[in-house]
N, C-alpha and C positions, 0 to 999 in steps of 0.2 A: 497587622494580620493581613492575610489575603482576604479582603473584604468580600463577604457574600453579597451578591447583587440579585435582585429579582424585582417583580412588580411592586413589592412593598417598600423598596429602598427609598425612592424619591418621594413618595407620598409621606412617609414617616419623617423624613428630613424636612419636608415642607411644613408639616404640622409642628415639628419641634421649633422651627424658625418662627412660625406664625404665633406660637404661644409665648415666645421669648420676649424680653424687654424690647419695646419698639424704638430702638435706636435708629439714627438716620439711615445707616446702611441697610438695616433690615426693612425699613419702610420703603426704601428705594427698590428693594427686590420683591415687593408684594405682587407685582404683575406677573413675573415668571413663577412665583410661588402659586398664585392663583391658577396659572395655566397648567402646572404640574397636577394640581388637585383635580381640576376639571377634566383632565385627560386620563386620570387613573381608572382602570377597569375594575379595581377592587372596591371602589366607592359607588354606592347606588346613587341614582339621580337625586333623590330627596336629600341625601347627605351633602351632595355637591351644592345644591341650591341653598342649603342652610349656611354654607360657608361664605357665600357671596356677600352678604351684608358686612361681615367682618372685614373681608378683603377690601371692599369698597370704602369702608370707613377709614381703615388704616392708610389707604392710598390717597385719600382726599382730605382728611382732617388735618388740622394744625398739629405739628409734631409735639408741642408741649401738651396739648389736650390729650393726645394718644398716650403720652408718657404718664400723665396724671391719672388717666383712667386705669392704666395697667397697675400702677402703684396702689391706687385705692382698692383695687380688686385683690391683688395677690400679695401685697406686702403689709397691709394694714389690718389683717385679721387672720385667724387660724382656719376658719371654716373653708376658705378658698386658697389656702396655701398650696403652692406647687411642690412643696416638699412632702413626699408621700409618707415618710415615716412620722411626720408631724401628726398625721391622722391615725396612724397605726399604733405608735408608741408614746406620743406626747413628749414629755420631758423625762421619761423614765430612763434608767440605765440601759434597758434593752435597746433603745434607739442607738446608743453609741456603738454597741457591738454589732448591730445590724449594719450600721454605716461602714464599719471596718470590713465586714464580709462583702458588702456590695462594692466597695472601692477595690478590693482585691479581685473580684470578678471582672470589673472593668479593666484593670491593669493587666490581668492575665490575657484578656482578649485584645489588648493593645489600645484601649481607649483611656486617655489621660485627661484629667481635669486640671484647670488652672489652680494655682495656689489659693487656698481658702475656699474653694468651691466644694459643694456638698453633693455626694453621689445620689441622694434620693430626690434630687431636683428632676421633675418630670421631663423637661426637654432633654436632659442628659440621658435619661432612660430611653426616650424615643430615639435619640441618636445611636445608642447602643443597639437597640432593636433593628435599626436600619443597617447595621454592620454585620448582622448574623443572618442565617437562612430564614426563609419565611415561616417555616414550621416552628422554629425556636422563638421567633418574634411573636407569633400568635400565642404561643404558650406563655410567654412573659406577660403579654397584655391580659390574657385570661387570668393569670395569677393575681394581678392587681386590679381586676375589673371591679371588685367590691369596694375599692377606694376611688376609682375613677368615676363610677356612676353617681354616687352621692355628691361628689365634688361638682360634676357637670350639672346635676339637678339643682344644686345650690345656686350656681350661676344662672340657670334658667329662672329660678325664683326671683333673682335680682334683675331679670330682664337683660342679661348680658349676652352680646353676640359671641363671646368666647365659648359659650356652651357648645356651639357647633363643632368645635375642635374635639371635645370629649366624645361626642356622638361619632365623629369620624374615626377616632382612635379605637373605640369599641367595635366599630364596623370592620376595621382592618384586623382586629383580633377575633373576628367571628363571634362576637358577644352581643347580647341584647343591648339595644341602644337606650337612650334617655326616655323618661316619661314626659312627653312634651305637653301634657295637660298641666304640668307644673309651671309652664312658662308664664311670666308676669311682666307687667311694665317695669321700667327701672324704678328702684326704690326712691322714696322721697328723701330730701336732704337730711331730715332728722335721722333717718335710718342709717345713712352713710356716716353721719357724725357718731352715732352709737357704735358702728363697726370700727371706727378709728380708735375707740377706747380699748379695743382688744390688744393683747400683746402682739407686736409686729412679728411677722414671719421673716425668713431669710431672703436675701436678694437674688438677682438673676445670675445665671451661670452660662459658661461656654465650654464646649468640649471639642476634642479632635480624636481621630482614629489613628492607631499606630499599625504595627506590622507583625504582631504575635498571634499564634493560633488560638481560637476559642477552645477552652478546655473546661469551662464551668458554665453553669446556668443559674441565673438569678431565680430565687424562689420566694415569692411573697406568700404569706399564709392565706388560705382561702376563706377564712372567716374573720370578720372585724374584731372578734374578741381575742384573737391570737396575740401572743405577746412576743413572738420571735420571728425574725425574718433574716435571710442571708443568702449565701451562695452554697451550692452543693455540687459535687462532682458530676 
């Protein structure tokens, strides 16, 4: 597609990269990612400052430690899964049909996933939002804010610096941010062990944009109790 660009484009791509699996090439790019976020006029200063500890940790910590931290948070339990339909539909049949609708929305817009990758992965959604105009991106973020906010606040309760990404996403979507009174020190080892007993979530994803016009809009249901989600014209 002829990718829409605006002040939202680079910050959303930076947040998508920062939230993804901390492979060596991503960690090597943390400094320019940090610079993009710090220079964004769409993020308020408090949101920028909350992103600094995460950027600093990723840029300076041992790569294996960064990878282990990411896996423990996002692949070892459902409460912090980055697959949004995991929170909305669980393992119901509705999740499969919602996946198909969302994948069709991406492909119509020229955004293609790698084989085996799932469209409800949050960094993929952020990448899509970066490829559309700012109003559409803000609408998409608003549609799934009821999923993003509790996910971010769960990370806050775990004492995770990744929570700042969810605050920034909500800010870019002009939504209320996280309740920072829920912030807590990192959990004790026993709590982590208990979390590992949950059913694993899916792995990390990568996306790329193509060259077809956007003709559809993703529409997440506005209430957590909703059972359907997909694309609409």
